[in-house]
N, C-alpha and C positions, 0 to 999 in steps of 0.2 A: 198905090201900094202894090208891090209884087205879091202875088198870092203865095202864102207859105206852102211848103211841101205837105201834102195831106198825110196825116199820121197813118191812116189806114192803108196807104199805098206803100208804106215802108216794109222792107224785108229785113230779116234779122238772122245773123249767123249765130246759132246757139251751140251748146255743147261745151260751155266754158267750165273749167275745173274750179275746185275749191280755192286754189291758189290765187285766183282772180278776185276773190271776195273782198279783201281789204280795200282794193281800189274802188270797187263799186259801193261799199259801205261808206267810204269817205265822200264819194259824190252824193250819195243819198243824205248823209249827215249835213252836208253843206248847202243843200237846196234851200232850206228856210232862210239862211243868211243871204244867199244869192237873190232870192225872191224879195226879201226886205230891201236889199240894195237897189234892185230894179225899179221899185216903186217909190223909193225915198224921195221926198220933196214934191211929189206930184199932187196937185190939188184934186179934190173930188170930181170936179167937172172933167178933168182929163182921165182920171181913173175909171170913170163910169161911161165914158163916151164910146158908143158902139159904131164902129166903122162899117158901112155897107151891110148892116144887119148881122155882123159877126159879133163874137163876144168882145166885151170891153177888157181892158187890162185887169180890172178887178174881178171880172167873171173868169178870166184865165187863171188868176190866182185862186179863186174859189174852187175851180175845177180840180186843181191839184189837191186841195183839201178834200173835196168830195170823193176822190178815188182812193184815199187812204184806207177806207173801210174795205174796199175790194182787195187791195194788196194784203191787208191783214187777214181777210177771209181766205185768200189763197194760201197764206202761210198755214192757216188751220187745215186747209185741204192736204198740204204736205204732211202735217203732223198726223192726220187721220189715215194716211196712206191712200188717198183718193187717186183714182186712175186719171181723172180729168179735173182741171181747175175750174172754179166757179167762172161763169161767163161774165163779161162786162156788159153793161147796158149800152149797146152801140148807138142808141139815140141820145145818150147823155141826159136823160130826163132829170136826174138829180140836180145837175148844174142848171138846166133850164128852169127848174121850179124853185131853186134856192133863193132867188131874189138877192144875189150877192151884191148888186149895186145899191141896195136899200140901206146898208149899214156901213160902218167905217172899215177901211182896209185893215186897221189895227186888229180887229177881231178875227179876220181871216188869217192874218199872219200869226197871231198867237195860237189859234186853234191848230193850224197846220204845223207849226213848230212843235207843239206838245205831242200831237199824234205821231208825227214823223220821228220824233225823238224816241218814243216808246217802241216803234217798229224797228228802228235801227238797233236799239238795245236788245231787242228780241233776236234779231239776226246775229248780232255780235256774240251772243251766248251759244250759237249753234256750233256743233262739232263739224269737222270736214265731212263726215259721213252724212250728217243732216243737211249740210249745204249741197251735197251731191244728189239728194233725192230728186226724182223726176215725176212729172205728171204731164198729161197732154194739155197744151194751151188750146182752148176751144175755138178761137178764131184763126190762129196760125196753123192749127192742125199739126203741130210739131211737139215732140217731148221738150219740156222746159225744166231745167233744174232750178233749185232755189237761187243759185248764183246767176243763172240766166234771167230769172225774174228780177233780180237786183239790177242787172244790166238793162232790162226792158224798162223798168220803172225809171232808172236814171236817164235813159234816152227820152222817155216821155216827159220827164221834168225839163230836160234841155229843150225839147220841142216847144213847150209852153213858155219857157224863159226867153227863147228866141222870138216868139210871137210877141211877147210883152215888149221886148227891146225894139222890135220893128214898129209896134204901135206908138211907143214912146217917141221914136224918131219921126214918125209920120206926124204926130200931133205937135211936135216941137217946130216943124216946118210951117205950121199954120198959125 
C-alpha cells in the first residue's frame, strides 16, 4: 500500500471569502453520504482490518465523527470572539480510545450524519460577516476565517475518504 500523504504535512492557502461558503457547505453536507457509499457492502472483517498497525476503515470513519465536536467547539470560539481556536488533540486519543471496531459501522454513520447535519445547518444560518470572522489556527499559526475552517474540514474529510478508498482497494486485492 502506498503511504497516504500525511495530513500534518499539508499546507493550506487560506483567506477565502464568504462567497466560497456555499461550495464548502455542500462538500461538508455530502460527506456523510460519501462515507456511507465508501463502506457500503463491506463485511465487518474488512471494515475492522488494521493494515500495518494503521487505522481500519471503520476507525477512519469513526475519526471523522470524533472530530465533529472540535469543529463545533471552534465555531463556538468564533461566536465568542476568541483570538485563537481550540487546539486539536494531535495524538488523536479520542479515536484511539473509542474502540470504533467494536460496534457496527451503522452506528458511526448515523452519529456522524446527525452531528454533521447540525453543524452544516449552523453554518448555513451565518451571515457573510459571521463567515468572515477570523481566529488563529493553533497548529498552522495562521488566521483562519469560518469559511477557511469549512475548507479545512472538507479537505480533512476528503483525506480520510481517500484513505478508506485505498484500504478498500487494498483489501479487495487480497
